C-alpha positions as MATLAB code, in Angstrom:
seq = 'XXXXXXXXXXXXXXXXXXXXXXXXXXXXXXXXXXXXXXXXXXXXXXXXXXXXXXXXXXXXXXXXXXX';
ca = [
     103.031   85.826   80.770;
     100.706   86.905   83.561;
     101.440   89.852   85.802;
     101.858   89.343   89.539;
      98.406   90.854   90.084;
      96.871   88.444   87.576;
      98.598   85.489   89.246;
      97.314   86.529   92.665;
      93.793   86.950   91.293;
      93.980   83.489   89.693;
      95.150   81.909   92.958;
      92.331   83.620   94.870;
      89.781   82.427   92.296;
      91.140   78.861   92.440;
      90.904   78.822   96.245;
      87.339   80.144   96.107;
      86.403   77.486   93.553;
      88.045   74.757   95.634;
      86.118   75.828   98.732;
      82.860   75.723   96.784;
      83.751   72.381   95.175;
      84.566   70.655   98.462;
      81.723   72.221  100.482;
      79.370   69.479  101.613;
      81.504   66.606  100.347;
      82.241   63.632  102.525;
      84.976   64.154  105.102;
      87.141   61.233  104.037;
      90.821   60.682  103.426;
      90.598   61.140   99.664;
      88.786   64.483   99.786;
      90.902   65.818  102.633;
      94.116   64.825  100.864;
      93.003   66.431   97.611;
      91.903   69.647   99.351;
      95.148   69.883  101.334;
      97.140   69.192   98.173;
      95.442   72.090   96.436;
      96.011   74.323   99.446;
      99.688   73.337   99.500;
     100.043   74.205   95.820;
      98.472   77.616   96.444;
     100.796   78.274   99.375;
     103.811   77.314   97.263;
     102.686   79.645   94.479;
     102.199   82.513   96.947;
     105.620   81.883   98.474;
     107.181   82.016   95.014;
     105.480   85.345   94.297;
     106.604   86.805   97.633;
     110.173   85.641   96.950;
     110.122   87.279   93.524;
     108.810   90.551   94.965;
     111.478   90.559   97.679;
     114.203   89.898   95.117;
     112.973   92.872   93.087;
     112.900   95.095   96.170;
     116.418   94.035   97.153;
     117.725   94.658   93.630;
     116.157   98.134   93.637;
     117.664   98.908   97.055;
     121.115   97.808   95.887;
     120.889   99.998   92.786;
     119.821  102.954   94.945;
     122.693  102.424   97.415;
     125.323  102.383   94.640;
     124.350  105.731   93.190;
];
């Protein structure tokens, strides 16, 4: 299983590769839809990571408050 840092690095690398892959391609419905689909997947992955981090922070705060 990858660490959060490794996941973030992989997402950043994927976005960089996507930008390079689509650079100079025709601006048509197919390419735009594929690029936006990839961007949407990256946003969903980032949102999931942020949610996980916030859940960990909240759990830590609750443990600290009950001491």
